[in-house]
C-alpha positions in Angstrom: 223.3 315.9 126.2 222.2 316.5 130.5 224.6 315.7 133.1 223.6 312.8 135.1 224.3 314.0 139.3 223.8 311.0 141.9 222.5 312.1 145.4 223.4 309.3 147.6 221.2 310.8 151.2 218.1 313.4 150.9 218.0 314.3 154.4 218.5 317.8 155.7 222.4 318.1 154.0 221.1 315.7 150.9 218.1 317.8 150.2 220.0 321.0 150.2 222.8 319.9 147.8 219.8 319.2 145.8 217.9 322.7 145.9 221.4 323.8 144.4 221.7 321.5 141.6 218.3 323.4 140.2 220.3 326.3 139.6 223.1 324.9 137.5 223.4 326.3 134.3 222.8 323.3 132.3 220.5 320.4 131.7 220.8 317.8 134.1 219.3 314.3 135.5 219.4 313.5 138.7 219.0 310.1 140.3 218.1 310.0 144.1 219.0 307.3 146.7 216.8 307.3 150.0 214.8 304.8 151.5 213.7 307.3 154.2 210.3 308.4 153.5 210.5 311.8 155.7 213.4 312.1 153.8 211.9 311.9 150.6 209.0 314.0 151.9 211.6 316.9 152.5 213.5 317.2 149.9 210.2 317.1 147.8 208.5 320.2 149.7 211.7 321.7 149.5 211.7 321.5 145.5 208.6 322.3 145.3 209.7 325.6 146.6 211.2 326.5 143.6 210.5 327.0 140.1 212.7 324.2 138.3 214.1 324.8 134.3 217.1 322.8 134.5 216.4 319.4 135.4 215.2 316.7 132.4 214.6 314.0 134.4 214.1 313.3 138.2 214.7 309.3 139.6 214.2 308.2 143.0 215.7 304.7 144.3 215.3 303.4 147.8 219.2 301.4 147.5 222.0 301.8 145.1 221.3 298.2 144.0 218.6 299.8 141.9 221.5 301.6 139.9 222.1 300.9 135.9 223.9 304.5 134.6 227.1 306.1 135.6 226.5 309.1 137.1 229.1 312.0 136.1 229.1 313.2 139.9 228.0 311.5 142.9 227.3 313.1 146.0 227.3 311.4 149.1 225.7 313.2 152.4 224.5 309.7 153.9 226.0 309.8 158.4 229.6 308.3 158.6 228.5 305.3 159.6 229.2 302.6 156.5 229.6 305.6 154.1 233.4 303.8 153.2 231.2 300.5 152.3 229.0 302.7 149.9 231.8 304.4 148.1 233.3 301.6 147.5 230.0 299.9 145.8 229.3 302.9 144.0 233.3 302.8 142.6 232.4 299.4 141.9 229.5 299.9 139.5 231.4 302.6 137.5 230.9 306.2 139.3 234.5 308.2 139.5 233.6 311.5 140.5 232.2 312.0 144.2 231.6 315.1 146.8 231.7 313.7 150.0 230.0 315.0 153.4 232.4 314.9 156.3 233.6 313.4 158.1 234.3 310.9 155.4 234.2 307.9 157.5 234.7 306.4 160.7 238.3 305.5 160.9 241.9 305.4 159.6 241.5 301.6 158.3 238.5 302.9 156.5 239.8 306.0 155.3 242.8 304.2 154.1 241.2 301.2 151.9 238.7 304.8 150.0 242.0 306.2 149.4 243.4 302.3 147.9 240.2 301.7 145.8 240.0 305.6 144.4 243.4 305.0 143.2 242.4 301.7 141.5 239.5 303.1 140.2 241.4 306.5 138.5 238.7 307.8 141.0 238.1 311.6 141.8 236.9 312.5 145.8 236.7 315.7 147.1 235.2 316.7 151.2 232.7 319.4 151.3 234.0 321.9 153.5 232.7 325.0 151.8 234.0 327.3 153.8 236.7 327.2 150.9 234.2 329.5 148.9 232.8 331.8 151.1 234.4 335.1 149.5 236.0 337.1 152.4 237.6 333.6 153.9 239.3 333.3 149.8 240.3 336.6 150.3 241.8 336.0 153.6 243.8 333.0 152.4 245.8 335.7 150.0 247.0 337.1 153.7 247.7 334.6 155.7 249.0 331.8 153.7 252.9 332.7 153.8 254.6 332.7 156.8 253.7 332.0 160.6 249.9 332.4 161.9 247.1 331.7 164.5 243.9 331.3 164.2 241.3 330.9 167.0 237.3 329.3 166.6 235.1 330.0 169.3 231.3 328.4 169.7 228.7 327.0 171.2 226.9 324.3 171.9 227.1 322.7 168.1 229.0 320.1 167.8 232.3 319.5 168.2 232.7 316.1 167.1 230.7 317.2 163.7 231.7 320.1 162.5 235.8 320.7 164.0 237.2 319.3 160.9 235.7 322.5 159.0 238.1 324.9 160.8 240.9 322.4 161.0 240.5 322.4 156.4 240.1 325.7 156.6 243.5 326.4 159.0 245.3 323.7 156.7 244.2 325.8 153.8 245.6 328.8 155.0 248.9 327.8 155.8 249.0 325.4 152.9 250.0 322.2 155.0 248.4 318.8 155.6 250.3 317.6 157.6 248.8 318.7 161.6 249.2 317.4 164.7 246.1 317.2 167.4 245.6 317.7 170.9 242.6 316.6 172.7 243.5 316.8 176.3 241.3 319.9 177.1 238.0 318.1 175.9 235.2 318.2 178.4 234.6 314.8 180.2 231.1 314.8 179.7 230.3 313.2 176.2 226.5 313.2 174.9 224.9 311.7 171.9 224.4 313.5 168.8 221.4 314.4 167.5 222.0 312.4 164.4 221.7 309.3 166.5 222.7 307.2 168.9 224.8 305.6 167.4 226.8 309.0 167.3 229.0 311.1 170.0 229.2 314.4 170.1 231.5 316.8 172.1 232.6 319.9 173.6 236.0 321.7 174.8 239.1 322.4 173.4 241.3 321.1 171.1 244.9 322.6 170.0 246.6 322.1 166.0 249.4 323.2 165.1 251.4 322.6 161.9 255.3 323.4 161.3 254.3 327.0 161.3 251.3 328.0 162.8 248.3 327.3 165.7 245.0 326.5 165.7 242.8 326.7 169.0 239.2 325.5 168.7 236.4 325.5 171.6 233.1 324.4 171.6 231.3 325.3 175.0 228.3 323.6 176.6 226.9 326.7 176.1 223.7 327.7 173.5 223.9 331.2 172.7 227.7 331.8 171.4 228.4 332.4 168.0 230.5 331.6 166.2 233.4 333.5 165.9 236.8 332.6 164.3 239.5 334.8 164.2 243.4 335.3 162.4 246.1 336.4 163.6 249.8 337.8 162.2 251.9 340.2 162.3 250.1 342.7 160.3 246.3 341.9 160.6 244.2 340.8 163.4 241.2 339.4 162.1 238.0 338.4 163.9 234.9 336.6 161.7 231.5 336.5 163.9 230.2 333.8 161.4 226.4 334.1 163.0 226.0 337.6 162.8 227.8 338.0 159.6 230.3 340.2 160.7 233.7 340.7 160.1 236.2 342.9 162.3 239.1 344.3 162.2 241.4 344.9 165.4 243.7 347.1 164.0 241.4 349.2 162.2 242.8 348.3 158.7 239.9 348.1 156.1 240.7 344.8 154.1 237.5 343.4 154.0 234.0 344.3 153.8 232.3 344.4 157.3 229.2 342.0 155.1 230.0 338.1 156.1 227.6 336.0 154.0 227.7 331.8 154.8 228.1 329.6 151.7 225.0 327.4 152.6 224.9 324.0 151.0 222.0 325.4 149.3 223.9 328.0 147.5 227.7 326.6 147.3 227.0 323.2 146.0 226.1 325.0 143.0 229.4 327.0 142.0 231.2 323.5 143.6 229.1 321.1 141.2 229.6 323.5 138.4 234.1 323.6 138.8 233.8 319.9 138.8 231.6 319.2 135.7 233.5 322.1 133.8 237.2 322.3 135.3 237.6 318.8 136.3 238.5 320.3 139.9 237.3 322.1 142.4 238.7 324.5 145.8 238.0 321.8 147.9 240.5 319.3 149.7 240.7 315.7 148.1 240.4 312.9 150.3 244.9 313.2 149.6 244.7 316.0 151.1 241.6 315.4 154.3 243.9 312.2 155.5 245.7 313.5 157.8 243.5 315.4 160.1 240.6 312.9 159.7 243.8 310.4 161.3 244.1 312.9 163.8 240.7 313.1 164.8 239.7 309.8 165.2 242.7 309.8 167.3 241.8 312.5 169.9 238.0 311.1 170.1 238.7 307.3 170.5 241.5 308.3 173.5 238.4 310.8 175.1 236.3 307.7 175.1 239.0 305.1 176.2 239.7 307.6 179.3 235.9 309.0 180.0 234.0 305.6 179.2 236.3 302.7 179.0 235.7 301.5 175.2 238.2 301.2 173.3 236.4 302.3 169.6 237.5 300.5 166.3 235.3 302.8 165.0 235.3 306.7 165.5 231.1 307.1 166.4 230.9 311.3 164.8 229.1 312.2 161.3 
């Protein structure tokens, strides 16, 4: 019997998830919830580029209210605005396994309510920080997950609000420690609107992060042409990964990794993630409990920055 996959939100990221589902090694039925015609057409055009052999049925819906059957897995790739309420409604309809885009929601209160509801319904949820599925990072975890280390991230104008969680999670994963403390005192004063919508904001500048043994600096600078660079340093190694140009550099010339680095695009990584969840009832992504502290810290530093430079007291952190 085909596995039933539900995808809610079929914009750019959602359509990439759907492309990944076509590569699964078993038969599936897909329900797609997307009221926006432009997003529907984007998904249809991307599917038309593929030779599909594993999808028995694909059904479009304009609302989750139209859903009747429970899914084996639900992928939520809407923006974070209203996502907590959306997921709770899906839980109430009997859906019990979720792959959720980051940021999960927009406040600690929303996040706490989600955790409570997942516990109530015996549900499981994972956050799609898919760098955990990049092979060089998987190899590097074995080198840096014991003892202290320092990590740094440098990037251009690619959105600190919407992307910083990826690197905070990578840091937490390497150190096996989900309790981090963030500081946003070095964020740039300028706050801009996100490309994802006028109700969302973006930030640049520097965030610092610590846990009990290690440290992280994330600097997203307001210049476009800076590649995404990730550095890892301990007593034995200094590894630099140029994600943009797909290169691995070892400062101390120890040949511990291939020189080639391949990003885990959603249209590829989701295939393995979904296969893991369906076949093993688990995956290597952080679950909701692991991600709570980092989300809380990010909400606090961005809301504090908005209050300081825009004079607005936020109940919801306007990032996605």
